[in-house]
SEZAKE-269956 format. One record per residue: x, y, z of N, C-alpha, C, CB in turn. Coordinates in steps of 0.001 Angstrom, whole numbers, plus 500000, padded with zeros to 6 digits. Glycine has a CB too. Layout:
SEZAKE-269956
XYZXYZXYZXYZ;...
//
This chain:
SEZAKE-269956
201312656080238296202249656010237162201722657150236016202266654379236538;200584657185235859200070658392234879200134659611235351198715658315234476;199670659768236728199716661313237294200953661694237373199128661579238676;201744660891237982203363661284238018203980661551236825204228660224238574;203606660682235718204140661252234482203625662452233963204031660394233517;202333662661234151201808663958233750202619665310234245200381664002234282;202862665017235653203330666135236136204882666378235795203047666107237541;205647665213235810207098665301235198206819665851233732207953663715235163;205929665737232935205883666292231441205941667664231681204554665910230517;205078668322232625205066669959232651206452670371233286203711670640233648;207129669560234188208600670026234503209413669983233553209247669350235452;209329668993232754210406668821231410210028669883230548210304667313230484;208782670366230265208578671283229337209160672627229776207186671340229044;209114672954230937209833674249231641211189674236231589209542674413233098;211800673028231777213268672789231794213831672906230265213585671276232451;213088672538229366213640672571227958214157674086227691212437672108226825;213578674996228215213908676282227804215121676786228555212756677174227976;215594676171229610216678676725230398217957675633230268216143676961232018;217483674352230459218532673256230522217866672043229516218802672698232268;218148672212228324217792671470227279217781669950227421218583671833226298;219090669579227658219402668295227968218791667518228873220447668261228253;218885668321230074218029667606231340216626667554230999218121668431232802;215995668661230482214593668632230229214249667449229048214136670169229763;215186667317228037214794666317227354214736664907227996215538666342226331;215779664684228754215904663463229512214762663194230333217059663478230332;214377664091231099213115664204231982211838663774231156212922665766232529;211744664357229885210567664230229057210622662958228668210454665139227920;211655662203228290211676660890227722211139660097229096213291660412227077;211622660086230115211128659362231243209771659618231516211864659626232384;209254660667231479207751661266231708206819660786230933207607662669231512;207198660599229573206291660043228583206193658708228441206552660468227424;207343657971228966207230656589228969206514656119230172208522655979228865;206500657053231337205438656908232388203994657028231973205654657902233406;203831658120231297202554658246230703202108657097229858202529659414229935;202916656552229018202436655559228231202165654258228947203321655374227190;202897653840229989202700652870230830201504653007231702203796652730231528;201325654274232202200141654415233122198930654520232295200247655659234065;198845655058231056197635654930230259197219653461229950197833655676228969;198407652748229574198053651089229089197708650491230446199520650093228291;198244650534231418197901649775232579196556650186233320199038649884233515;196362651470233459195033651984233784193984651400232888195002653485233687;194050651768231586193003651643230436192667650132230611193615652057228790;193804649064230501193568647713230367192963647395231632194783646896230039;193510647496232709192863647119233869191240647527233999193677647734234969;190968648696233597189589649021233815188757648159232798189339650596233638;189170648213231660188462647171230711188294645901231159189127646989229508;189249645151231733189202643792232263188176643890233486190729643252232719;188310644920234463187530644992235482185975645253234994188104646038236378;185677645907234099184303645992233548183901644924232971184112646951232671;184667644068231975184262642783231528183964641638232643185326642332230624;184579641859233698184634640865234762183329641018235836186086641059235537;183026642316235824182281642606237100180687642869236301183050644160238103;180573643306234965179346643472234482178799642354233624179343644630233819;177452642368233776176837641106233181176755641264231496175238640879233872;176811640240230954176924640343229392175829641323228860176720638841228662;174716641282229360173571641909228504173705643499228813171942641266228961;174518643812229962174821645262230244176054645618229770174786645607231638;176974644865229131178452645097229021178516646272227784179349643533228625;177622646176226712177866647153225765177437648563226266177173646781224513;176242648479226872175825649892227509177097650385228608174177649691228444;177613649417229298178573650135230223179692650693229461179133649211231317;180191649871228400181240650398227528181021651795226833181458649405226488;179783651961226494179356653125225888179444654279227050177870652903225261;178846654006228085178930654929229093180378655484229619178239654330230133;181199654364229667182637654618230128183271655598229037183536653147230251;183104655309227772183581656136226675183132657510226610183248655558225490;181843657693226798181307658942226722181769659826227922179840658818226642;181935659149229175182676659771230180183967660157230241182602659186231019;184813659440229405186270659685229102186160661044228250187040658347228219;185502661007227185185279662221226281184957663436227286183976661954225154;183986663258228012183553664283228822184652664738229843182317663842229501;185398663917230286186638664251231057187598664923230393187254663167231555;187920664639229116188938665435228272188393666924228118189149664723226741;187001666907227678186366668407227600186325669183228852184899668374227130;186072668669230045186040669471231241187446669893231617185381668712232380;188384668891231557189733669198231906190447670226231153190457668080231832;190211670061229790190833670943228835190202672408229319190463670476227175;188988672537229346188573673899229438188780674509230862187128673988229033;188573673796231790189178674255233300190742674495233252188900672993234517;191441673706232834193025674026232971193207675156231824194131672523232659;192694675097230724192819676505229832192579677619230614191799676634228625;191382677736231399191081678931231991192031679256233183189678678898232401;192704678415233748193601678781234997195142678942234499193500677521236220;195277678586233168196803678539232512196996680034232119196984677427231016;196105681016231903196094682345231542195991683168232706195068682625230634;196929684186232919198018684413232167199258683437232335198372685718232433;199956682985231354200859681854231464202083682222232315201295681382230067;202599681262232923203959681324233523204345679817233611203993682109235024;205692679571233904205995678061234016205648677650235154207330677649233842;205609678470236275205068677960237538203595677614237676205343678896238508;202898678538236968201316678187236767201158676937236106200513679255235890;202027676544235059201885675541234101202037674081235248203208675749232726;203245674063235948203531673136236838202257672971237920204879673540237475;201829674177238454200709674058239384199417673518238941200449675271239890;199057674013237730197916673415237114197703672040236905197803673880236037;199122671353236377199250670214236230199069669294237228200162670122235795;199860669758238480199846669088239647198393668907240213200722669790240570;197616669729240335196227669914240809195454668908239918195673671498240661;195564668911238517194714668106237708195169666557238045194873668535236086;196368666329238156196819665018238327196554664519239682198205664925238024;196454665324240597195972664994242109194509664658241964196166666318243234;193624665510241337192225665338241594191956664179240548191297666760241387;192432664003239525192187662662238585192618661357239338193117662735237122;193846661478240261194182660224241153193184659971242120195488660356241916;192804661169242883191964660929244035190495660426243428191858662349244977;190108660753242325188705660321241683188718658938241472188365661000240297;189960658490240599189997657091240387190207656371241541190934656736239488;190724656685242629190856655983243790189457655804244488191851656680244657;188919656773244581187418656754245189186674655903244148186655658377245360;186717655764242903185907654983242024186045653560242452186296655177240560;187379653215242310187828651717242532187845651082243994189269651590242019;187426652200245019187502651673246272186674650620246681187350652566247063;187067649462247013186112648384247422185319647870246244185135648894248502;185729648248245002184911647734244002184841646179243745185314648364242853;185773645536244028185997644007244165185518643349245343187380643686244117;184925644181246278184439643350247480183306642552247239184100644171248615;182910641729248241182006640959248223180660641505247697181978640491249389;179870640831246819178619641217246318177855640004245996178748642105245152;176406640288245563175722639288245344175741638832243909174546639541245802;176213637605243386176403637300242160175254637535241091176775636060242221;175511638067239910174667638374238983173808639615239297173926637260238745;173991640417240102173522641698240497174388642658240135173280641805241826;174231644069239794175051645091239305175832645461240438174313646237238702;177219645433240452178080645625241458178594644170242036177372646509242505;177929643375241647178409641926242436179303641087241325176874640834242965;179940640166241736180900639490240865179761638646239967182135638482241777;180208638415238782179713637703237736180548636558237297179495638553236702;180100635285237484180917634051237137180521633655235651180606632778238217;181562633393234851181166632891233493182191631654233244181292634143232270;181519631087232344182397629667231991183737630178231225181431628468230835;183821631267230695185028631842230140185911632140231078184825632954229403;185756632314232363186628632738233484187377631704233915185937633269234599;188295631303233374189137630028233487190741630497233811189021629104231955;191504629804234432192843630029234617193627629779233298193326629179235734;194613630699233024195360630434231716196283631698231576194300630244230357;197260631377230727198388632589230577197799633621229750199842632124229845;198321634806229747198022635871228714198380635606227403198633637064229012;199310634921227172199692634568225818198848633644225168200962634057225780;198319632635225920197274631880225464195842632437225207197194630926226312;195450633329226001194301634099225694194515634853224525193921634951226752;195769635468224391195802636379223206196013635771222028196751637349223293;196563634473221938196427633668220654194933633076220406197484632433220712;194232632871221390192879632296221066192068633594220659192168631436222398;192283634754221180191393635768220626191920636287219265191240636938221628;193187636176218896193756636721217716193417635730216552195314636948217896;192892634586216861192679633532215862191324633906215274192712632015216492;190382634664215850189049634929215735189208636250214597188293635259217334;188839635943213191189012637088212172188321638356212646188414636690210748;186969638289213066186212639529213402186849640198214527184756639251213741;187493639581215471187983640050216631189231640818216258188207638951217614;190116640105215352191363640549214679191362642029213928191686639454213626;190140641925213211189789643162212142189461644172213168188399642903210950;188522644045214188188094644935215037189272645614215804187151644300215886;190318644818216258191518645310216965192192646242215989192498644126217437;192401645876214807193215646592213893192390648100213562193459645586212494;191133648113213460190301649113213172190359650292214511188819648404212890;190221649564215694190287650403216733191797650971216857189792649662217973;192806650310216552194310650764216549194324651938215521195425649486216078;193749651824214555193908652999213256192926654304213816193157652268211423;191836654018214400191027654959215060191681655901215907190111654332215780;192302655105216951192860655861218147194110656638217617193276654826219413;194872655970216644196060656606216276195619657919215431197006655578215451;194609657918214652194141659086213869193572660179215036192890658579212703;192823659774216035192249660438217268193437661287217781191693659331218434;194433660505218323195474661198219114196292662110218208196408660173219831;196520661858216881197278662552216040196755664070215772197356661750214825;195407663857215667194686665159215334194899666139216597193013664880215035;194646665505217846195069666469218960196312667085219164194923665926220029;197331666174218764198758666788218754198997667855217816199770665781218454;198094667938216695198194669167215624197423670279216140197604668813214120;196417670177216697195438671094217069196028672472217714194516670373218034;196577672111218858197018673308219839198121673942219199197481672850221348;199139673257218739200243674174218179199917674732216777201613673385218087;198784674366216100198504675129214895197469676342215240197900674124213760;196940676282216404196128677395216892196923678420217299195265677054217950;198124678057217991199189679113218444199892679798217418200225678520219265;200570678855216632201368679402215446200551680181214331202079678209214753;199607679534213811198774680302212775197851681449213421197818679248211981;197197681211214533196059682131215011196614683071216170194754681223215577;197725682780216530198209683506217748197381683203219132198132685060217426;196751681977219226196152681682220516197233681621221649195375680339220429;196779681952222953197556681654223886197433680393224492197483682507224681;198325680002225328198277678578225768196982678160226352199327678311226766;196668679070227159194971678802227770194058678671226745194295680058228685;194087679608225775193168679516224682193201678395223719193290680606223979;194360677746223659194454676752222750193941675426223501195923676674222196;194122675349224900193832674378225620192107674430225849194751674482226890;191594675515225591189986675586225837189730675163224395189210677242226349;190495675444223211190012675033222146189834673480221991190760675574221230;190727672742222595190907671220222753189491670820223584192476670789223690;189141671716224546187951671625225347186818671419224419187742672857226220;186781672561223582185502672670222589185575671524221726185453674038221643;186491671081221118186504669987220301186093668761221008187768669839219725;186490668474222206186148667192222935184711667423223226187046666890224312;184175668652223675182828668685224120181809668596222928182614669953224928;182387669041221675181465668949220450181336667406219944182086669910219206;182586666701220330182486665238220086181457664623221005183855664541220292;181464664995222235180591664471223189179229664780222779180879664973224525;178862665937222329177533666222221963177003665195220745177486667768221532;178005665156219819177871664338218643177469662933219008179150664328217860;178358662472219931178075660907220385176813660695221006179107660364221425;176416661738221915175071661467222307173903661872221577174915661932223427;174204662719220513172983662848219514172850661639218732173124664053218499;173932660953218210173778659596217634173121658526218341174964659120217347;173457658695219616172934657591220519171348657777220653173679657657222038;170768659054220896169534659487220813168704659366219501169617660702221179;169377659537218444168743659490217085168850658047216390169448660585216154;169803657275216840169939655928216165168718655135215908170786655091216941;167757655202217027166536654311217036165390655226216387166131653778218638;165688656247215742164551656938215012164756657007213619164326658303215480;164004656224212722164218656268211482163779657462210601163736655220211094;162965658300211295162686659370210739163745660576210839161504659652211226;164583660350211696165596661198211780167061661166210980165773661151213004;167074659915210217168158659398209514168097659606208035168274658032209802;169081659753207397169203660262205797168551658931205131171065660615205149;168171659380203810167551658324203058168690657033202806166993659011201601;168331655849202648169322654816202333170205655142201273168708653602202007;169727656022200294170735656280199140171991657171199778169932657163197805;171989657774200576172976658572201223173723657987202433172349659756201621;174885658107202424175818657479203403176016658525204556177261657071202693;175444658373205774175277659194206899176978659415207236174246658394208192;177523658432207469179046658535207868179942659177206956179630657229208072;179855658982205834180811659696204653180341661258204665180528658939202910;179131661426204615178643662749204584178989663634205822177209662676204414;178810663022206950178979663777208208180720663976208161178301662817209694;181510663014208124183063663051208273183512664030206986183816661339208176;183150663886205802183717664790204951183251666113205020183598664380203747;181994666189205310181389667656205582182126668444206713179805667548206032;182579667790207757183277668502208851184776668594208550183047667779210219;185410667712207896186851668072207409186693669053206314187707666781206867;185870669125205342185896670085204294185884671580204869184682669823203360;185347671865205988185372673191206500186696673684206775184604673286207658;187785672701207163189022673258207717189870674005206578189876672075208384;190188673481205432190883674300204393190019675719204056191047673339202997;188839675675204119188005676985203743188122677926204893186384676687203454;187756677777205950187833678595207137189045679151207654187359677943208084;190081678162207604191353678388208398192212679173207244192126676840209006;191728679625206182192602680472205398192659681860205960192156680515203970;191694682236206886191712683597207420192517683675208629190352684092207707;193660684250208629194610684379209378194176684468210971195303685475208861;193261685630211034193027686245212378191559685700212746193129687990212342;190979684657211936189790684371212102189495683259213285189365684018210836;189575684089214438189861682982215665188432682190215948190413683851217263;187416683008215609185961682668215765185856681354214718184864684083215325;186221681654213481185973680717212439186876679404212720186296681403211012;187875679455213357188518678271213711187866677578214742189803678494214062;187280678381215706186423677640216989185322676827216314185633678819218152;184602677523215432183351676874214640183820675703213791182607677974213617;185045675874213235185562674864212404185936673431213352186905675532211630;186513673768214532186854672657215468185610672126215871187692673072216694;184504672692216338183322672300216741182589671350215815182612673399216984;182588671892214473181978671215213461182616669890213292182001671983212254;184113669811213314184864668659213051184727667645214173186274669024212829;184443668332215429184319667248216589182985666612216396184417667892218148;181958667142216085180643666734215941180767665704214888179664667876215609;181449665868213704181416665128212593182353663723213042181994666064211289;183526664014213642184172662769214151183251661896215072185448663154214940;182564662355215920181734661591216788180538660865215937181162662567217923;180016661612214798178916660898214370179527659969213260177731661858213877;180685659835212857181155659214211699181077657794211812182463659607211398;180865656845212900180464655479212982178938655124212645180776655047214342;178247656189212435176736656110212119176399655372210763176133657595212040;175342654714210674175210653840209380173854654240208902175323652141209626;173309654169207760172013654157207376170987653294208069172029653864206139;171588652223208514170605651355209159170501651469210584170866650024208873;171263652657211190170947652959212336171832652237213386169622652736212442;172740651420213002173641650608213891174883651398214222174047649250213215;
//
């Protein structure tokens, strides 16, 4: 569903220039497919991880999964941006088809026989918990939603992902309209942003347990890093042709976004 929706998105983008009505109709169907695909794939993956990974390893597994997702964004943006120049509608569809096919085959190989027989309690084997009982989804949702910390964390994740996605929607059109970036250059710019976020996440993970590398308790690491990265945007982006300044700003913003969850206590 997700791969097919992505291919249809590229087709709809091309059709919008020649057949606006048909292109818009296909775009609506395509983005609905993308939404369903992302939700179905992501939710199923989280459930699979929660079911197959032991409780003591679940936090580490979730961290690795998130880091690899950001790494996938960075690599895909950089590679696709390289092959999109010089741009043509046919090249856009071809690159999208190749990316969708590779992603689908990689996912297929990753989950192949993953739910096969294994030794209970071992990595890769089924893990049985008392909480694994039959029940409807609505009952499980009500039970979880009644827990105040879980409800607050859910709302926090919703707001965070909304902001994360909205920033990505603005970045590429802004670089093209204001700085004259080509489609491939703007895609590579997104790759730089995701790559710098990945570096920031790994850096926080490596430094979290080192008290000597953290700021004094009187200083808020999270606020300093976030505000410092965002403050570069209005200053550097005033230079219309400063493509290098824009790239440096995006890299700094990516690192700052990744580092923003850190606390003076290192948690």
